[in-house]
N, C-alpha and C positions, 0 to 999 in steps of 0.2 A: 504494499500499500504506499503510495507516495506521500510525502509530508503535505500537510493540509495547504501550505503556501502555494503548492503547485496545482491545486484544484481551481479550474476556472470558476465553479460556483462561489468558492471562498472569495476569490479576487472580485468578483462581480458584486458580492455581498459587502464586501469593503468599500467599494466605491459607492454603494447605495447608502451605506452608514454616513459617509461624508456628505452626500447630497442631502439626506434627511436632516442632518445637523445644521447644515448651511441654510436650508429653507426654513427651519424652525428657530434659527439663532435669535431673532428679535421677538418671538412670540412672548407674550407676558402671562399666558395660561400655562403656568409651570407643571401643573398636575398633568395636562394633556401633553405638553412637550416631553416631559419625563417619560410617559407611557409610550409614545411612538419612538422615542429614542431606545428605551429598554427593549421594545419589540424588535427594531431593526438591529440592534447589537445582538440580540438573541439569535438571529439567523446566522450572522458570522460565527459567533462563539460556539453554537451547537454543531456547526459543520466541523470546526476545528477540533473540538472535544471528541466527536465521534470518531473522526479520521485517526486520532491518536488513541483511540481506545484499546486496539488490538484485536477486536473481534468484529466480524461483519454484522453479526446480530445486533450489537451495541451501536455500532456505526449507523445502521438503519433506524434504530430507535431514536438517536439523536437527529438524523436527517429528517425524520417524520416531525420532530418538534420544530425544527427549522423551517419546515414547508409550513406548518401551521402559523408560525410566526410572520411568514411572508404574507399570508392571508390577513393576519391582524394589521400589518402595515398597510396593505391595500385598503382595508376598511377604514383605517384611521385617516388615510389620504383623502377619502371623500370628505370627512369631517374638516381636514385642513382647508379643503376647498370651500366648504360651507362657511367656515369661520374667516375667510378671506386672509388666510396665512399664506396660500399660494394661489395661483390662478389655475384654469382649468388645463391650459396646455402643459404647465409644469407638473400638476398633479397627474395628468394622463402619462407623462414621460416616466414619472416615478413609479406609477403603477405598473406600467409596461416593463420597466427593469424588475420589479419584483415578480411580475409574472414569468418573466424569463428565467429568473433565478429558481422560481419554484418548479418550472418545468425541467431544468437541470437537476435539480434535487430528485424529482420524480424518476427521471431517466437513470440517475446514479442508483437509486433504490431498486429499480428494476434489474439493473445489471448485476448489483450485489446478491439480489434474491436468486438469481439464476445459478449463481456459483455455489 
């Protein structure tokens, strides 16, 4: 198993973390900002923790958590748009990034389950 830093989904999740932090930087709703930031960091960290776990079954479990966190991020981006934290174009771009990561996680789970 490669180090997590070599995984495309981890690299993409890292970019998404930075994007979410940038977009929400000036938000005064600290509870909301904290929640979306925790969710997006969860994606990246669960990928890395699972990759280093030493077992495919454990890795799959962590990947499922990361995939669920992607959905949470996407859901919260609708609220970010509703709360005028970001505009529709930016929210769509971030949701698309999250969807791409989620699809990559799904494909990695499928690959690991075949082994």
